[in-house]
N, C-alpha and C positions, 0 to 999 in steps of 0.2 A: 779331239774336238773337231778338227777339220774333217775327219772321216765321218763323224756324226752329221755335220752340216751338209756334206756332199750327199749322204743318204737321204737327208731330209729334202734337199733340193731335187734329187732324182725322184723321190716319191711325189712331190708336188707337181713336177712336170708330167709324170705318168698319169696322175689323177686328172690333170686338165686335158690330156690327150684322149682320155676315155669319155669325155663329155659328149652327149649326143648332139648331132648337128641336124638342123632341119633338112628334110629331103625335098622341100619345096620352098621357094622364096616368096614370102608374102610381103606386100608393101606394108611398111610400118604405119604410114599415115596417108590420109586422103582429105580433101577439102570439098565441102558442098558449096554452093553458090551464095548462100545466105545464112542468116541466123536460124537456129533450130529452136522453136519456141514451145513445142508440145511433144508428147510421146509419139503420136502418129508420124510426125516429121522425122523424129529420131529413128524410128523403126524403118521408115522408107529410105532414109539416108544410108543406113547399114545394109538394107536389102539391095539398093543400087550398087553399093560398094562391093558386096560379095558377088553379085551377078557378073561383075567384070572379071572375077577370078575364075580359073578353070574348075575349081572344086565348089563353086557357088551353088550348084544344084544338090549338094550333099547336106543342105541345111533346111530345116522346117521353119519358115518365116511365120507361118500361121500360129506357131506356139512361142514366138519370141516374147520375152519379158522385158519391160522397160521400167527403170527406176531412176529417180532423181538423186544426184550425188553432187551437191554444191553447185558449181558452175557447169556441170556436165550431166549428160544422160548416160546411164549404164544400160547397155543392151545385151541381153543374154539370148543367144540363138542356138537351140538344140540341133545337133547333127542327126541325120537320118542313119540308123544303123544299117550296115550292109556287109557284103563279103569283105572280110579283112578289116572292118571298122567296128569299133565299139561305140555305144551311145555316149555322147559327150556334149558339151556346150562351148561355143565360141563366145568370148566376151569382148565388147567394144565400148569405148567411151566416145561420146559425141559432145564437143564443146558447144554450149548453148549459144554463145555470141558469135563465134567464128564459123561453126559448122565443121571444124576439124574432127576427123575420125581417127582414133588410135586403136590399134589392135592390142588388147590386153592378154588374150589367150586364144590361140588357134590350134585345135587339136591336130596332132600329126596322124597320118594314115597308119593303121596298124598292120601293114602288109608284110 
């Protein structure tokens, strides 16, 4: 019984050790100065947020999609395919009242 538990523990530890780690640190949240009341403001807030990041130029803001999601705006910004990168989209939520921006999904570089 103890031998089986030790194998189970060893398997669990090795599985967590194999989890991918991000190769770049993206800030998890940011805040705009005021409430975000429409789609254009949500798009501009995410555009400003990503332009501050080193990989901000890898996204096509002209093709961004904005959707309402309760108290948030959901902004999907497609990435520009390039050498070592596959086409993908980054997803952000922008809180309508506070302007807080949360990263939901930021694709990793496929290098």
